[in-house]
C-alpha positions, 0 to 999 in steps of 0.5 A: 940660896939653891936650897931656898929657891929650887927653881934657880941654878948655880949659874943664876946666882953667879950671874947675879953677883956679877951684875951686883959688882957692875952696879957697884962699879957704875955707882948705882949700888952702894953709891957714895952719899955726896951730900953728907960732907957738904955744909948744909947750914939748914938753920939759915935757910929761908922760913918760907911757909907752903902749907897749913893744916887748918883745924877747922873743928876741934870736935867730932861725931865719932869717938874712935878708941885709938884717936891721938886727938882724943875725940878731936878735942886735942886734950882741951874743949870743943871748938870750931874755927871762925871764918875770921881766924881762918881768913887770917891764917890764909893771909899769913900763908900768902904773906910768908910763902915768898915767891912760891905759887902753889900753896897747900891747905888741909882742912882737918879736925876732929871732923871738919864737916862739923864746920862745913859752912866755914870750910866753904867760906875759906875756900871762896875767900882763898879763890878770891885772892889767888890772882892778885897775889899770884898764888894757887891754893890746893885744898885737901879735906880728911873726913870720917864720912858721917856727914857726907851728903849730896851737897857736901859731895858736890862741893868736895868734888868741885873744890878739893884736890884731894880728899882722905876717907877714914875706914879701917876695912872689914865691918868687924874691924872698923866698928871695934874701934871707930864708934860714935858717941853711943858706942855704935859702929860707923861702917854701915853709915859711912860705906854707902856714902863713901861709895857714892862719893867715889863714884861721883869723884871721877879721876880726881884724887882721893884715898881711903885711909885706915889704921891697923892695930894689934887687934888686926895683924891680918890687915891685908884682908882689910885692904883687900876688902876695901879694894873689893868694895871698889876703892882703888886708892888705899892706905893702911897706917900702923897705929902709934900708941902707948905701950899700955894699950891692948891694941899697940904694936910690939916688937914681937908683931914685926914678923907677922907685919913683914909677912902682911906687907909681902902678901900685899905686894904680891896681891898688888902684882897679881890684881894688876895683871888681872886688870883689876889694879889698886894703889897702896899709898906706901908703895908709890915710890919713884925710883928713877926721879922722885923728890929733890935732894932738899926734900929728901934731906929735910922731910915733911917740913913740919914747924918750918914749911908746914904749920898746924893752926888751931880753932883759936889761931895758934900755930904748932909744928903740926897736927900731932903737936897740937895741945902741947904748949911746949910746941906753941909757935905763935898765932895768926895775929902775931906770926911766928914768935917762938923762932928758937923752936922753928930753928930747932925744927929746921935742923930736923933732917937725915943728918941730924939723926945718927941712927940714919947714917947707915940706913939704906932708906934714909933719902925715902923717909928723910929721917922719919916723923918728928912727932912719932920721935918725940912721943916715943923718945922725948926728942924730935931729933931721935928716931921712932925705931919701930916705925923705921923698921916698918918703913924699910920693909914697906920700901923693900916691898915697894921695890918688889912691885916696881921690879915686877912691873918692869919685868912685865913691861919687858915681856 
C-alpha cells in the first residue's frame, strides 16, 4: 500500500485497519445475512400487479443495429396497439393491483410515438378512472426522438412522469448504430429536438439512455459529450448481444470498462465541485436507506408484479421476453393463464441463485436480470456473469462518489 500510494503513511494504514475492525464488531461491515435462513415462501405471495409495459407499437422509424427487438417487431410483423386493447390492459392492471394506489405504465416499442394518438387516448382514459378506483397512474415513455415536435413535447411534459431519450453520445458513435431505414444516422435529427424537449421539461424527470458496445469502449467520452450538450440525467448501458457480433462485449474488455467506470466516477466528483454536476443512473444508490428488503430480495418483479403487453394484448414477463412463445403468460381478455410460469418467476430472487450467495452486491442487484440470464445461460434462475462483474464495478464506483460527497460535506 505504501508503494502504491505515496501520499499515505504507515500510521494511516494502521488506523484504517482499526476502523475496519470496529465496523465489523458493530455489525456494519461483513454483517450477517439475517434473511437467508428465514422461510420466505415467495411462491405463496400475493400476485399483485403494479406495473405494465405497453408495447404501443411494434414498429420503428429507426433500424438500430444492436436492437434486441429487431426494428421493434420482436421477430414478428409490424403492429400497433389499438385503444381497446390498451384499455383492457389498464382495466386488468386496476383490477389486479389490490390495495396498491400508485401504478406504473410504460409506453414502449418499437417507437411509441408512431402510435401517439393511442398514447394520448390511453392516458386520458387512465386519468378518468383514477379517482373512482383510488389509483394514481405514473407514466413513462421511451423515444428515439425522431417524431418529437411542439405538440408531442407539450403533451409529454404535461402527462409523463418520466421520459427516456435514446442517444448513444458522440455523432460518429451514435450514427454508427442508430440509423434510419435508409442507413442515415439519426444524431442531427434528434439532438436539437432533445435539447428543446429538456429545455421545456423544467424539473420533471427524464434521462438520456445510451448503449455502449465494443466499438466505443471509451464510452465515458460519449457520456461527457451528452453532459456537455446540457443533458444532466444520463445512463449508458452495456450492450447484451450474441458473441458472434463484432460489437459484443467480451471478457478481455473488462479491464478497459472498469477503467472507464472509474474515470466516470472521478469526473462526476470533479464536475460537482465545479458547480456543473450531472447524474449517472447506475451511480444513484442510497447507502443509508434504499429499497425495502422485499424489493432487494425479489428484484424487478418481472412475470409477477411487472408485465409486458403486446399490441394484440398478450402478456409476457417483460419486454425482453416478448415474441418467445415459451414465455406467453396470458392476455388482456383472459388474464394470467400460465400460472406455472408466473410461479417460476416468483422464485427468481437472490437466494434462488447459488452464485449470489457470497456476492457483496447481491442486495443492490437482487440477483440480476432474468432475461439476460435466460438469453446467456438458458435459465431465468442462473446469472449473467459478465453483467454481474460490471454491476459490482459500478456499485464500487458509486460508493466512491458517495464517499467523496460525504467528505466534501464534512470539509
